[in-house]
C-alpha positions in Angstrom: 128.3 122.0 84.6 126.9 124.3 81.9 123.3 123.6 80.3 123.4 125.4 77.0 120.4 126.3 75.6 118.8 125.3 78.9 115.0 126.0 77.8 113.0 125.5 81.2 116.0 123.4 82.9 115.1 120.1 82.5 118.6 118.9 82.0 119.6 121.4 84.6 117.5 120.0 87.3 118.3 116.3 86.4 122.0 117.1 86.6 121.6 118.8 89.9 119.7 115.8 91.2 122.6 113.5 90.3 125.6 115.3 91.7 126.9 113.5 94.9 129.3 116.2 96.0 128.5 119.6 97.7 130.8 121.7 95.7 129.3 122.2 92.5 127.8 124.8 90.3 125.6 124.6 87.2 125.6 127.2 84.6 121.9 127.4 82.7 122.2 129.5 79.6 119.5 130.5 77.2 119.1 133.3 74.8 115.3 133.6 75.6 114.4 135.8 78.4 111.2 134.0 79.0 112.5 130.7 79.3 115.0 132.2 82.1 112.5 133.9 83.6 110.5 130.8 84.0 113.7 128.7 84.9 114.1 131.5 87.6 110.6 131.0 89.0 111.1 127.1 89.1 114.2 127.8 90.7 112.6 130.1 93.5 110.2 127.2 94.3 113.3 124.8 94.8 115.6 126.7 97.2 117.8 123.8 97.7 119.0 124.4 94.3 119.8 128.3 94.4 123.4 128.0 95.8 124.4 125.7 92.9 122.3 127.0 89.7 123.2 130.1 88.2 120.9 131.4 85.2 122.2 133.4 82.2 120.2 135.1 79.6 122.7 135.1 76.8 123.7 133.8 73.2 125.7 130.6 74.0 128.2 132.0 71.4 129.2 134.6 73.8 129.1 132.5 76.9 132.4 132.5 78.9 133.0 128.5 79.8 135.8 127.1 81.7 136.8 124.3 83.8 133.8 122.2 82.5 133.2 118.8 83.7 129.9 118.6 81.8 128.7 120.3 79.1 125.0 119.6 77.8 123.9 121.1 74.4 120.4 119.5 73.8 118.8 120.4 70.5 120.6 123.6 70.5 123.3 123.3 68.0 120.9 122.7 65.1 119.8 126.1 65.4 123.5 127.8 65.3 124.6 128.6 61.4 126.6 125.9 60.1 129.4 128.3 59.6 129.7 128.6 63.5 129.4 125.1 64.5 133.0 124.1 64.3 134.1 127.2 66.4 131.4 126.8 69.1 132.3 122.8 69.5 136.1 123.6 69.7 135.6 126.4 72.2 133.4 123.7 74.3 136.4 121.3 74.0 138.8 123.5 74.9 136.8 124.5 78.0 136.2 120.7 79.1 138.6 119.3 81.6 140.3 116.1 80.5 137.9 113.3 81.4 135.1 115.7 81.0 132.2 115.3 78.6 129.8 116.9 76.2 126.2 115.6 75.8 125.1 116.7 72.4 121.5 115.9 71.4 120.1 116.8 68.0 117.8 116.1 65.4 119.8 114.3 62.5 119.4 113.9 58.7 120.5 110.6 56.6 122.7 110.5 53.5 120.2 107.9 52.2 117.1 110.0 51.0 114.9 107.0 51.6 116.0 106.3 55.2 115.6 110.0 55.8 112.0 110.1 54.4 111.3 107.2 56.4 112.6 108.3 59.5 110.8 111.7 59.2 107.4 109.7 58.4 107.9 107.5 61.3 108.4 110.6 63.7 105.3 112.4 62.1 103.1 108.9 62.7 104.4 108.7 66.4 103.3 112.4 66.8 99.8 111.6 65.4 99.6 108.6 67.7 100.4 110.7 70.5 97.3 113.5 69.6 99.0 115.6 67.2 96.9 116.6 64.1 98.2 116.8 60.7 97.7 120.6 60.7 99.9 120.8 63.9 102.6 118.8 62.4 102.8 120.4 59.1 102.9 123.9 60.8 105.7 122.9 63.2 107.5 121.8 60.1 107.1 124.9 58.2 108.1 126.9 61.1 111.3 125.1 61.3 112.1 125.0 57.8 115.5 126.8 57.1 115.7 127.5 60.7 116.8 124.1 62.1 119.6 122.7 59.9 120.1 119.0 60.6 123.3 117.1 60.0 124.4 113.4 59.7 125.7 111.5 62.8 128.9 111.1 60.7 129.0 115.1 60.6 128.6 115.7 64.3 131.1 112.7 65.1 133.9 114.2 62.8 133.2 117.7 64.4 133.7 116.7 67.8 136.9 114.9 66.8 138.4 117.2 65.1 137.6 119.8 68.0 139.5 117.5 70.6 137.0 115.0 72.2 138.6 111.7 72.1 135.8 109.4 72.1 132.1 109.8 70.9 129.4 107.4 71.8 125.8 107.5 70.4 124.0 106.6 74.0 120.4 107.1 72.7 118.7 107.2 69.3 114.9 107.4 68.2 113.9 108.1 64.6 115.6 111.0 63.3 117.1 112.3 66.9 120.1 111.1 68.6 122.2 111.9 71.7 126.0 111.8 71.7 128.4 111.4 74.6 131.7 113.0 73.6 134.7 112.3 76.0 137.4 115.0 76.0 
């Protein structure tokens, strides 16, 4: 199992809690040394997982991946330059065993500008209802401008098919965020 762009290890620990065999490994990768350090401290507090989870501080584009049953890419692809996304997904597909899966979660945009604007506004309203100020919402939007480049659901599905995943399924969507399950 690979958790690429693992951050603090939410998906890493969730995956570990769901594995029913004893012979497995999870490789948690992030390019932020601060995130990997925090994940390693969390891992040290849960010694039952130390034999199964390995942390790597590296760029996911350079991560060696092989024999993957599961690859998790949660809100990470959107920060990879557009020109590099096809190659990364193709490399992940090639490293996934037949029947293995990729979980791809991303912020998306909509072809229809009105739908796109509506979904963004609904998400901002959700944030306001959960205690975020308009200033905080604006600052986050400005910080991500030209850094986070969303694509449409159709773009993601086409890329996954072209890379060699035989099936794609949307298993979650909320506002302008979605998660796909791609089967090799």
